C-alpha positions as CSV (number, residue, x, y, z in Angstrom):
1,X,1.7,14.8,3.8
2,X,2.7,18.1,2.3
3,X,6.5,18.2,1.8
4,X,8.2,21.2,3.3
5,X,5.0,23.2,3.7
6,X,6.7,26.2,5.1
7,X,6.9,27.6,8.6
8,X,4.7,29.3,11.1
9,X,1.0,29.6,10.6
10,X,1.4,29.5,6.8
11,X,3.0,26.0,6.9
12,X,0.4,24.8,9.3
13,X,-2.4,26.0,7.1
14,X,-0.9,24.4,4.0
15,X,-0.6,21.1,5.9
16,X,-4.1,21.3,7.3
17,X,-5.6,22.0,3.8
18,X,-3.6,19.3,2.0
19,X,-3.8,16.6,4.6
20,X,-7.2,17.5,6.0
21,X,-8.8,17.3,2.5
22,X,-7.6,13.7,2.1
23,X,-8.6,12.7,5.6
24,X,-12.1,14.2,5.1
25,X,-12.4,12.0,2.0
26,X,-11.5,9.0,4.1
27,X,-8.1,8.5,2.4
28,X,-4.9,7.6,4.2
29,X,-4.1,6.1,7.5
30,X,-0.8,7.9,8.2
31,X,-0.2,11.6,8.7
32,X,3.1,13.3,8.0
33,X,3.5,17.0,8.7
34,X,6.7,18.6,7.2
35,X,7.4,22.2,8.3
36,X,10.4,24.4,7.6
37,X,11.1,24.4,11.4
38,X,12.6,22.1,13.9
39,X,11.0,18.6,13.8
40,X,9.7,18.8,17.3
41,X,7.2,21.5,16.2
42,X,5.6,19.2,13.7
43,X,4.1,17.0,16.4
44,X,1.3,19.4,17.6
45,X,-0.3,20.1,14.2
46,X,0.0,16.4,13.2
47,X,-1.8,15.4,16.4
48,X,-4.5,18.0,15.9
49,X,-5.2,16.7,12.4
50,X,-5.5,13.2,13.7
51,X,-8.0,14.3,16.4
52,X,-10.1,16.2,13.8
53,X,-10.0,13.2,11.4
54,X,-11.2,11.0,14.3
55,X,-14.4,13.1,14.6
56,X,-15.3,12.3,10.9
57,X,-15.3,8.5,11.4
58,X,-18.7,6.7,11.1
59,X,-20.0,3.3,12.1
60,X,-17.5,0.4,12.4
61,X,-14.5,2.8,11.8
62,X,-15.6,4.9,14.8
63,X,-16.0,1.9,17.0
64,X,-12.6,0.6,16.0
65,X,-11.0,4.0,16.7
66,X,-12.7,4.3,20.1
67,X,-11.5,0.8,21.1
68,X,-7.9,2.1,20.9
69,X,-6.8,3.2,24.4
70,X,-6.2,7.0,24.7
71,X,-2.5,7.9,24.7
72,X,-1.1,11.0,26.2
73,X,2.5,11.8,25.3
74,X,4.1,13.3,28.4
75,X,7.6,13.5,26.8
76,X,9.2,16.8,26.3
77,X,10.0,16.7,22.6
78,X,12.3,19.7,22.8
79,X,14.6,18.0,25.3
80,X,17.2,15.8,23.5
81,X,18.7,13.0,25.7
82,X,20.1,9.7,24.6
83,X,18.5,6.6,25.9
84,X,20.8,4.2,27.6
85,X,20.6,0.5,27.2
86,X,22.9,-2.6,27.1
87,X,23.9,-3.9,23.7
88,X,24.9,-7.6,23.1
89,X,28.4,-8.3,24.4
90,X,30.8,-10.8,23.0
91,X,31.2,-13.7,25.4
92,X,34.1,-16.1,25.6
93,X,33.4,-19.2,23.6
94,X,30.9,-17.5,21.2
95,X,31.5,-18.8,17.7
96,X,29.9,-15.8,16.0
97,X,30.4,-12.1,16.7
98,X,27.1,-10.8,18.0
99,X,28.2,-7.3,18.7
100,X,26.9,-6.1,15.4
101,X,23.3,-7.3,16.1
102,X,22.3,-3.9,17.4
103,X,23.9,-0.6,16.8
104,X,24.5,2.0,19.6
105,X,23.2,4.8,17.4
106,X,20.0,3.0,16.4
107,X,19.4,-0.3,14.6
108,X,18.0,-1.1,11.2
109,X,16.1,-4.4,11.1
110,X,15.0,-5.9,7.8
111,X,12.0,-8.3,7.8
112,X,12.2,-11.2,5.5
113,X,9.3,-13.7,5.0
114,X,10.3,-17.3,5.1
115,X,8.8,-18.0,1.7
116,X,11.0,-15.3,0.2
117,X,14.1,-16.5,1.9
118,X,13.4,-20.1,0.6
119,X,12.7,-18.8,-2.9
120,X,15.9,-16.8,-3.0
121,X,17.9,-19.7,-1.6
122,X,16.6,-22.0,-4.2
123,X,17.8,-19.7,-6.9
124,X,21.3,-20.5,-6.0
125,X,24.1,-17.9,-6.0
126,X,22.0,-15.4,-8.0
127,X,19.2,-15.4,-5.4
128,X,21.6,-15.2,-2.5
129,X,23.5,-12.3,-4.1
130,X,20.3,-10.5,-4.7
131,X,19.4,-10.8,-1.1
132,X,22.8,-9.8,0.1
133,X,22.7,-6.7,-2.1
134,X,19.2,-5.8,-0.9
135,X,20.4,-5.8,2.7
136,X,23.2,-3.4,1.8
137,X,26.1,-5.9,2.1
138,X,29.4,-5.5,0.3
139,X,30.1,-8.6,-1.7
140,X,33.3,-10.5,-2.3
141,X,33.7,-13.3,-4.8
142,X,34.9,-16.5,-3.2
143,X,37.3,-19.0,-4.9
144,X,34.2,-21.1,-5.8
145,X,32.4,-18.1,-7.4
146,X,30.0,-17.7,-4.5
147,X,29.2,-14.3,-3.2
148,X,30.5,-13.6,0.3
149,X,28.5,-10.9,2.1
150,X,30.3,-8.4,4.3
151,X,28.6,-6.0,6.7
152,X,29.1,-2.3,6.0
153,X,27.8,0.9,7.4
154,X,24.9,0.8,4.9
155,X,24.0,-2.8,5.8
156,X,20.9,-3.7,7.9
157,X,22.0,-4.5,11.4
158,X,19.9,-7.6,11.7
159,X,17.4,-9.8,9.8
160,X,14.0,-10.3,11.4
161,X,12.5,-13.7,10.6
162,X,9.0,-14.4,12.0
163,X,9.7,-18.2,11.7
164,X,13.0,-20.0,11.2
165,X,13.6,-22.2,8.1
166,X,12.9,-25.9,8.5
167,X,15.8,-28.2,9.5
168,X,15.7,-29.8,6.0
169,X,15.7,-26.4,4.1
170,X,19.4,-26.5,3.3
171,X,19.2,-23.5,0.9
172,X,17.7,-21.1,3.4
173,X,20.0,-22.3,6.1
174,X,23.1,-21.9,3.9
175,X,22.0,-18.4,3.1
176,X,21.6,-17.5,6.7
177,X,24.9,-19.1,7.6
178,X,26.6,-16.9,5.0
179,X,25.0,-13.8,6.4
180,X,26.0,-14.7,9.9
181,X,29.6,-15.2,8.9
182,X,29.5,-11.7,7.3
183,X,28.2,-10.2,10.6
184,X,24.5,-10.0,9.8
185,X,22.5,-12.1,12.3
186,X,18.8,-13.1,12.6
187,X,16.3,-12.2,15.2
188,X,13.6,-14.9,15.5
189,X,10.7,-14.7,18.1
190,X,11.3,-17.2,20.9
191,X,7.8,-18.7,20.4
192,X,8.7,-19.7,16.8
193,X,11.7,-21.7,18.1
194,X,9.7,-23.8,20.5
């Protein structure tokens, strides 16, 4: 990407030259166009660069690209409307407060591999504190010296675990329990729980 390339034709030319050169050399798999205009006007030049880069592909790369179904964006990017959905509701008898799992203005999920969770859990309070801080939690010190995580506006809304810790992994489970008490819950694919 070319940061703040400018506006109008000048900004589009700078982006095309900067990004197009890299794509022509086969570098990069993500395109970011940054113009000094409203963001909705960045889509068309970005899409055009992606189309041009696709014509430069050869062999296996071309076959892989052609296997991706064509996508036509029919949205009006200049029309701003809020999507409506239902967020988790607190039900009578729930032990934990699940209302913070998703945020009405958009949610931030942090993915954590099980191996990393286990390693941090085995490091004791130091590892757990490091995890809590990396997720943006505020920390209180408990009477036993353990860090108590508290959810804040800068905290991830939920933790994505591709697989849950084993029933005998007491360190990982204690770490997740502390996070849940602080209001940061886990999302685990249903297939992983079977």
